[in-house]
N, C-alpha and C positions, 0 to 999 in steps of 0.2 A: 725362066727369066726372073732376075732378082728385082724385088720391089725397091724403088728409089727412096732414099731417106727424105722425109719431109723437111722443107726449108721454110724460112721466114726472113723478113728484112731486119737487119740491124743497122739503122741509119739507111744509107744508100746501098749497102751490101746485102747479098743473100748469104745466110749462114744456116747451118743445121738447126732445126727447131729446138732440139735438146740442149743446144749450147747458148741460146740467146739469154736465158735468165742469168746465167753466170756472168756473161759479158755485161749485162745491165748492172748487176751487182757491183762489178768492178768500177763502172762509171760513178756510181753513187758513193762507194767507199772512199773514192778520192776527193769528192767535193762536199761531203756531208757538213763539215764544220763551217763552210762558207756558202752553202746552198742558197739561203735566203738573201744573203748579201748580193750574190750574183743575180738573183731574180730582180732585186731592186735596180741594179745597174743595167741589166738587159732591157727592162721594161720602163725605166724611169720611174719606178714605184707604182706603175699602173696595175701591176699584178695584185696589189693590195686592194684596189677598188674592185677588181674582178672577183676576188675572194669574198669581199664584203657583199657583193651582189649575189653570189652563190648562197651565202648564209641568209641574206634577206629573203631570197626566194624560198628557202627552206622554212623560214619563220617558225623556229621551234617554240613550243608553248612555254610559258613561265610558271605554270602551276597545273595541277591535275591530281586525280585520285590514283593514277597508275604511273609507274616509271615511264619516262620517254627515253628510249635507248637509240643511240645513233652509232653506226659503224662508219668511221672515216678511214677509208682504205687508201693506201699509199700516202698516208698522212704523217710520216715519220717525225718531222720537226714540230708538229703539233699546232701549226698556225691556223688550220681550219678547225681543229678540235677546240682550241681556245676561243675562237670566234663563236662557235656554237654554244659553248658553255656560257660565255658572256651574254649572248643574245637571249638565252633562256634564264638569265639571272641566277645561274647555278642549278637550275632544275634538271636539265638534261644530263643523262649519263652517257659519256662518250667512250667508245673503244677506239683508240687510235692504233691502226694496224699498218704494218709495212713489212715487206719481205727483207728489207735491209736493216740489219741491227745497228749499224753505225748511224743511220738516220734516226732510228728510234732512240738511240742514246742521246742525241741532241734534244729530242722532244722531252725525254725524261728529265734531263737537267733543267730545261726551261720551265717545265710544269710547276716546279716548286715556287716560281715567282708569279704564277697566274693569279688573277684576282680571286677566282674560285678554285683554288688548288684542291686536289683530292677528288675532283669530279670526272677524272679521266683515267683510263687504264691503257697501258701500252703493251701490245701483243704482236710478236713477230709471226707473220702468216703469209701464205701465198694466196693471191687473189683468185687463182684458178682452183684452189682446194681449201676453202675456208674451214677452220676448226670450230665452227659455231653451229648450233642446232638450227633446224628449220624454223621459220617463223619467229625469229629471235629479236628483230629490230624494227623500230618504227621508221627509220630512215637510213639510207646508205649514201654516203657522199664520197667522191673521189675527184681530186683536183690535180690537173696536169700530171697525171700518173697512168691513166689507162693505156696511153699509147706505148708505154714501156712493157706492158704485159705481152708475153709471147702469143697467147691465144685469147684474144679479146672476147670471143664468143663464150668461152668457158668462164671468164670473169663475170660477164653479164648474167650468165645462167646461175652462177653462185650468188650474185647479188639478189637475183629474184628469189632464190631458195631461202636465203636467210631473212628476207623481209617478211613482216606480218602482212596479212591481207589489209589492203588500204595503205600499206607502206609506200614510201617515195624514194625513187632513185634520182640522184642529182650528180651530174658530171660536168666539171669545168675542164675544158681542153682547148689547146690551140687549134685554130681552124684555118680557113683560106680567105684572105682579105677580098672583099667584094666591092671596094670603092675604086673607080678607075684611077690608075697611077699609083695607088697605095701599095699594090702588090709588088711593083718593081722596086719601090723604095724599101719595102720590107725585105725583099730578097737581097738587095745590096747590103743592107744593115746586117742581116743574118749571116751572110757569107764573109763579109769583110771586117766586121766589128766584133761580133760575139765570140768566135774562137780566140782571137788575139786578146780580147778582154779577159776571157776565162784563163788564159795562160798567165796573164799579168797578176790576176787576183789569187788564183789557186795553184799556179805553177805548172799547169797542164791544160793545153787548149783542146786536146783530143776529146774529152767528155762533152765539150760544148759543140764540137763539130758533129758528134753523134746526135746531140739534142736538136740541132738545126735540121739535120737530115731526117730524124724521126718525126718531126712535125710535118715535113713534106710527104712522108709516107702514110700519114694517118688518113683514114677514110674521109671522103667528102661528107658534109653535113647530112645530105640525103641518104647516103649509104649507111652512115652511122645510125641514123634514125631507124632504118630498116633492120639493122642488127639489134637495136634495143627492142624493137617490136618482136623480132624473132625469138628473143629470150623470154617473151611472155608479157612484157609491159604494155600498157595502154595509155591513151591520152599523152602521147609522147610529143614534146615540144622542143624547139630549137630557138634559143635567144642569142642573137649575135651581140658581141661586145667590141667596142673600138673598131668599127668597120669590119667586123667578123675576123679580126686577128685572133680572137678567142671566142668561145661560145659556151653557153650553158645548155646542156641537154637534160630534160626532165621526163620522168615517166612514173606511172603508178602500178602497183601490183593489186589489181582488182579481183582476180581469180587465182586459184591455185594454193 
């Protein structure tokens, strides 16, 4: 009896696991140049406050006797990397990494105009197989990106591996609204406004239909907490944002 090929979700569809990454890449190839603009339009600019909250929770140091190194994964456009560098007053060294080179190209072009230009390096890499040594970073951040990884458990294990002991994992991701009535309003907006808006702005609504569906397929907060803990992290917390439309998950590498 032949062993069935493993599958995973791509939005609302089930697809072969081996095909998902290429399909995700196609989504972001098509929207890279207007990715941040669409984030502004879809969230009314609130995504900027969520990202500020992520970096405030990280609270990177502004001085020290040793380098403070941060890996910002799925951070192609550099918006999180820039915030981290600014919050540290130029002290932090940030590796901005993304599997999509088009997204990285956007970040590389923008980095020249950062207040603290030259404090970030842009590296194309797969979150499931990071090209970095064990115990390399003081912090690992990922914002609205982990749900696009085909095997989230592998990405979490890699995050744990590359962090130094005492290092911190921080993940900003869409979640499930928990205020009565908000969930229905959010669903109507997601289904009826976001894909047409994406088509108007980028010329193609399909990537945004995928993004809407991928949010719904993402694990519940409690399940995601369990996945983070299974990767080895401790002191794992969940901080809801905007009625839990989004959330920040945090954990520490205490042992290993």
